[in-house]
KEKE-3310 file (N, C-alpha, C; in steps of 0.2 Angstrom, whole numbers, plus 5000, padded with zeros to 4 digits):
npx = (3979:3967:3960:3963:3957:3943:3941:3940:3930:3916:3921:3922:3931:3940:3943:3949:3960:3965:3974:3973:3974:3983:3993:3997:4012:4024:4033:4048:4064:4069:4060:4051:4042:4045:4032:4025:4031:4030:4015:4013:4021:4013:4000:4005:4011:4011:3996:3991:4001:3998:3983:3986:3991:3983:3969:3958:3961:3957:3963:3971:3968:3970:3980:3983:3993:3995:4006:4018:4025:4032:4043:4053:4059:4069:4062:4063:4054:4044:4051:4051:4039:4040:4048:4040:4033:4039:4045:4032:4033:4043:4039:4027:4034:4042:4029:4023:4031:4030:4016:4013:4014:4000:3993:3990:3991:4001:4004:4008:4001:4009:4004:4005:4005:3989:3974:3960:3943:3946:3957:3957:3958:3972:3978:3983:3980:3994:4002:3994:3999:4012:4015:4008:4016:4026:4023:4021:4008:4005:3995:3987:3984:3969:3955:3951:3960:3967:3960:3956:3969:3971:3959:3963:3972:3966:3959:3957:3965:3976:3984:3995:4004:4014:4023:4026:4028:4018:4019:4008:4007:4006:4018:4026:4041:4048:4055:4062:4049:4041:4043:4033:4026:4012)
npy = (4497:4492:4480:4474:4482:4482:4467:4468:4476:4481:4473:4472:4466:4452:4437:4424:4424:4416:4415:4410:4413:4408:4412:4402:4395:4401:4395:4390:4397:4402:4405:4412:4429:4446:4452:4441:4436:4447:4447:4435:4438:4448:4443:4431:4435:4451:4454:4444:4452:4463:4462:4456:4468:4477:4469:4469:4462:4453:4451:4436:4431:4421:4419:4409:4404:4400:4390:4380:4364:4366:4375:4368:4358:4356:4362:4365:4372:4380:4392:4404:4404:4396:4406:4416:4406:4405:4417:4420:4411:4417:4431:4425:4418:4431:4439:4430:4430:4445:4447:4439:4442:4448:4436:4431:4418:4414:4406:4392:4382:4370:4363:4348:4340:4344:4337:4347:4353:4364:4362:4350:4344:4346:4336:4322:4305:4298:4309:4308:4296:4296:4305:4301:4289:4296:4301:4296:4291:4287:4293:4308:4323:4329:4342:4343:4337:4345:4356:4351:4353:4365:4370:4364:4372:4384:4384:4381:4372:4374:4384:4386:4385:4393:4403:4393:4379:4369:4354:4347:4336:4323:4316:4318:4314:4308:4298:4283:4274:4263:4245:4230:4233:4231)
npz = (4978:4977:4976:4986:4997:4992:4995:5010:5011:5022:5032:5049:5059:5060:5064:5056:5043:5030:5017:5000:4988:4972:4959:4943:4940:4929:4921:4914:4918:4906:4898:4906:4907:4911:4912:4916:4928:4936:4938:4946:4958:4961:4964:4971:4983:4985:4987:4999:5009:5009:5011:5025:5031:5031:5035:5049:5062:5076:5091:5097:5085:5068:5054:5041:5029:5012:5004:4995:4991:4982:4987:4993:4984:4969:4956:4939:4931:4937:4944:4947:4951:4965:4970:4974:4983:4992:4999:5005:5014:5023:5025:5035:5046:5051:5052:5062:5074:5075:5079:5088:5103:5104:5104:5090:5079:5066:5052:5039:5026:5016:5001:4993:4976:4972:4969:4963:4959:4949:4943:4939:4926:4923:4927:4921:4918:4917:4923:4934:4940:4938:4949:4960:4964:4970:4983:5001:5002:4993:4981:4975:4983:4988:4989:5001:5010:5011:5015:5029:5036:5036:5044:5055:5060:5060:5071:5090:5094:5088:5095:5099:5090:5079:5066:5059:5046:5038:5030:5021:5010:5008:5011:5000:4990:5003:5000:4991:4983:4993:4995:4994:5005:5016)
capx = (3977:3958:3957:3962:3950:3938:3938:3940:3924:3912:3923:3924:3934:3943:3947:3953:3961:3966:3977:3975:3976:3989:3993:4000:4018:4026:4037:4055:4068:4071:4051:4047:4043:4043:4026:4021:4035:4027:4010:4015:4022:4007:3995:4006:4015:4009:3991:3993:4004:3991:3977:3986:3993:3975:3963:3957:3962:3956:3968:3970:3967:3975:3982:3985:3995:3995:4011:4018:4031:4040:4049:4057:4062:4069:4058:4066:4047:4042:4056:4046:4034:4044:4052:4036:4030:4047:4044:4028:4035:4048:4034:4024:4036:4041:4023:4022:4035:4027:4008:4013:4011:3992:3989:3988:3996:4003:4006:4009:4002:4011:4001:4009:3999:3982:3967:3953:3938:3947:3965:3958:3961:3980:3981:3981:3982:4000:4004:3993:4001:4021:4016:4008:4023:4032:4022:4018:4001:4003:3989:3987:3981:3962:3953:3948:3964:3972:3955:3957:3975:3969:3956:3967:3977:3963:3956:3961:3969:3983:3985:4003:4007:4015:4029:4028:4025:4015:4019:4003:4009:4004:4024:4029:4047:4051:4062:4061:4045:4041:4043:4030:4023:4006)
capy = (4491:4493:4475:4472:4485:4478:4462:4471:4480:4482:4469:4476:4462:4446:4431:4419:4425:4412:4419:4403:4413:4408:4412:4397:4395:4405:4391:4389:4406:4404:4407:4418:4437:4451:4453:4434:4437:4453:4444:4430:4442:4453:4436:4426:4438:4456:4453:4443:4455:4468:4459:4456:4474:4479:4466:4470:4455:4453:4448:4428:4426:4417:4421:4405:4408:4394:4391:4374:4361:4370:4379:4364:4355:4360:4360:4371:4375:4385:4394:4408:4403:4394:4410:4420:4405:4406:4423:4419:4407:4422:4435:4422:4417:4436:4440:4426:4435:4452:4447:4433:4448:4449:4429:4429:4414:4415:4399:4392:4375:4368:4357:4345:4340:4343:4338:4350:4356:4369:4360:4342:4342:4346:4328:4317:4299:4298:4312:4306:4290:4297:4308:4295:4285:4299:4302:4290:4288:4285:4296:4315:4326:4332:4350:4340:4334:4352:4361:4349:4355:4373:4370:4363:4378:4388:4379:4382:4367:4376:4391:4386:4383:4399:4403:4385:4377:4362:4351:4344:4334:4316:4313:4318:4316:4306:4293:4278:4269:4257:4239:4225:4235:4231)
capz = (4982:4976:4976:4995:5000:4991:4998:5015:5013:5027:5038:5055:5063:5059:5067:5054:5040:5025:5011:4997:4982:4969:4951:4941:4938:4923:4916:4916:4917:4899:4893:4910:4906:4915:4915:4920:4933:4941:4940:4952:4963:4964:4967:4978:4988:4986:4991:5005:5013:5011:5016:5030:5033:5031:5040:5056:5064:5082:5095:5098:5079:5065:5049:5037:5021:5007:5001:4992:4992:4977:4989:4996:4979:4964:4950:4936:4927:4943:4948:4950:4958:4971:4973:4977:4989:4999:5002:5009:5019:5024:5027:5038:5051:5054:5057:5068:5080:5077:5080:5093:5108:5103:5103:5084:5076:5060:5050:5031:5024:5009:5000:4985:4970:4975:4963:4964:4952:4946:4940:4937:4919:4923:4930:4915:4921:4917:4926:4943:4940:4940:4955:4966:4965:4973:4989:5005:5001:4986:4978:4974:4988:4987:4992:5007:5014:5012:5021:5035:5039:5036:5050:5063:5061:5063:5079:5095:5096:5086:5097:5102:5083:5076:5063:5056:5038:5038:5023:5018:5003:5006:5009:4992:4991:5008:5000:4985:4985:4999:4991:4996:5014:5016)
cpx = (3970:3957:3956:3956:3944:3934:3938:3935:3919:3914:3925:3929:3936:3944:3952:3954:3965:3969:3978:3974:3982:3988:3998:4008:4020:4031:4044:4059:4068:4063:4046:4048:4043:4038:4022:4025:4031:4019:4010:4017:4017:4002:3998:4010:4013:4001:3990:3996:4000:3985:3979:3987:3986:3969:3963:3956:3962:3962:3966:3970:3971:3975:3984:3987:3996:4001:4012:4024:4034:4043:4055:4061:4064:4067:4060:4058:4045:4048:4054:4042:4035:4047:4046:4034:4037:4046:4038:4029:4038:4043:4029:4029:4039:4035:4022:4024:4033:4021:4008:4010:4004:3989:3990:3993:3995:4007:4005:4006:4004:4009:4007:4004:3992:3978:3961:3950:3942:3954:3963:3961:3968:3983:3979:3983:3990:4003:4003:3997:4009:4020:4015:4012:4028:4029:4019:4013:4001:3996:3991:3983:3972:3962:3953:3955:3968:3966:3955:3962:3974:3965:3957:3970:3973:3958:3960:3964:3976:3984:3993:4006:4008:4022:4029:4025:4025:4014:4012:4002:4009:4012:4027:4038:4050:4057:4057:4054:4045:4038:4040:4028:4015:4003)
cpy = (4492:4487:4473:4476:4484:4472:4463:4473:4478:4476:4472:4472:4455:4440:4425:4423:4420:4415:4413:4407:4412:4410:4405:4399:4398:4401:4392:4395:4408:4406:4413:4424:4442:4451:4444:4433:4443:4451:4439:4434:4444:4447:4434:4430:4446:4458:4451:4446:4461:4467:4458:4462:4476:4477:4467:4464:4457:4448:4441:4425:4421:4420:4414:4406:4400:4396:4385:4371:4362:4373:4375:4358:4358:4358:4368:4374:4378:4387:4399:4409:4399:4399:4415:4414:4405:4412:4425:4416:4412:4427:4431:4421:4424:4441:4437:4430:4440:4453:4441:4439:4448:4443:4427:4425:4415:4408:4398:4383:4375:4362:4355:4346:4337:4343:4343:4352:4359:4366:4353:4340:4341:4339:4322:4310:4296:4301:4309:4301:4291:4302:4304:4293:4289:4300:4295:4288:4287:4288:4304:4318:4329:4338:4349:4340:4342:4357:4358:4352:4363:4374:4368:4370:4383:4387:4381:4377:4370:4382:4390:4386:4389:4398:4396:4384:4371:4360:4345:4341:4326:4313:4314:4318:4314:4300:4289:4276:4263:4250:4233:4227:4234:4235)
cpz = (4982:4978:4983:4998:4997:4994:5006:5017:5017:5031:5043:5062:5059:5064:5065:5047:5034:5017:5006:4990:4977:4961:4949:4939:4931:4919:4918:4916:4909:4895:4898:4908:4912:4917:4919:4928:4940:4942:4947:4958:4966:4967:4974:4983:4991:4989:4995:5010:5014:5014:5023:5034:5036:5037:5048:5061:5072:5086:5097:5090:5075:5058:5046:5030:5017:5004:4996:4993:4988:4980:4993:4992:4973:4958:4945:4930:4932:4949:4951:4954:4964:4975:4977:4984:4994:5002:5006:5015:5024:5029:5035:5046:5055:5056:5063:5074:5079:5080:5086:5100:5109:5102:5096:5081:5068:5056:5042:5031:5018:5006:4994:4982:4973:4968:4965:4959:4947:4941:4938:4931:4918:4923:4924:4919:4922:4921:4934:4945:4945:4947:4963:4969:4971:4982:4993:5004:4995:4982:4979:4980:4984:4991:4999:5013:5016:5018:5028:5040:5042:5044:5055:5063:5063:5068:5085:5097:5094:5089:5099:5095:5081:5072:5059:5047:5040:5032:5023:5010:5001:5008:5002:4992:4997:5005:4993:4988:4991:4993:4997:5005:5011:5020)
residu = (UNK:UNK:UNK:UNK:UNK:UNK:UNK:UNK:UNK:UNK:UNK:UNK:UNK:UNK:UNK:UNK:UNK:UNK:UNK:UNK:UNK:UNK:UNK:UNK:UNK:UNK:UNK:UNK:UNK:UNK:UNK:UNK:UNK:UNK:UNK:UNK:UNK:UNK:UNK:UNK:UNK:UNK:UNK:UNK:UNK:UNK:UNK:UNK:UNK:UNK:UNK:UNK:UNK:UNK:UNK:UNK:UNK:UNK:UNK:UNK:UNK:UNK:UNK:UNK:UNK:UNK:UNK:UNK:UNK:UNK:UNK:UNK:UNK:UNK:UNK:UNK:UNK:UNK:UNK:UNK:UNK:UNK:UNK:UNK:UNK:UNK:UNK:UNK:UNK:UNK:UNK:UNK:UNK:UNK:UNK:UNK:UNK:UNK:UNK:UNK:UNK:UNK:UNK:UNK:UNK:UNK:UNK:UNK:UNK:UNK:UNK:UNK:UNK:UNK:UNK:UNK:UNK:UNK:UNK:UNK:UNK:UNK:UNK:UNK:UNK:UNK:UNK:UNK:UNK:UNK:UNK:UNK:UNK:UNK:UNK:UNK:UNK:UNK:UNK:UNK:UNK:UNK:UNK:UNK:UNK:UNK:UNK:UNK:UNK:UNK:UNK:UNK:UNK:UNK:UNK:UNK:UNK:UNK:UNK:UNK:UNK:UNK:UNK:UNK:UNK:UNK:UNK:UNK:UNK:UNK:UNK:UNK:UNK:UNK:UNK:UNK:UNK:UNK:UNK:UNK:UNK:UNK)
# end
């Protein structure tokens, strides 16, 4: 766990730990490989698990894990990715219960399609339009949309929220597109 130890090097105590790293989906089961599967689990599950284990978290601290709406919908191109994020959600509920006596909250933010500086090229105009029609807000998320939810969970205002998955998808797949609503 050299990477985990290096990430925590020189840190004596932490109030907030946000696990936001993620490996990209490896594809449908037909094309997934043992190597890509292992890589997904190493980045999306193993690293957050051991960061939390080794982090010098202060009493009253916050752990926020970033998952995905992929855990609540069937997308054959993201099977192994969704599995990793489902594991992260299960871990978060369990650790919320375990760390509760120390006043540490453990929660999850589950973004939907979110355009960032790193993935902007993925969202062609056709894909953007297609996804936007599936959200209540009729648009893709932005990095700021997700950061604001994380900031809330890191704040004292969220001190009584633990073991929860907060959907930050703009209402992805809430129902058919609203017609004629102004």
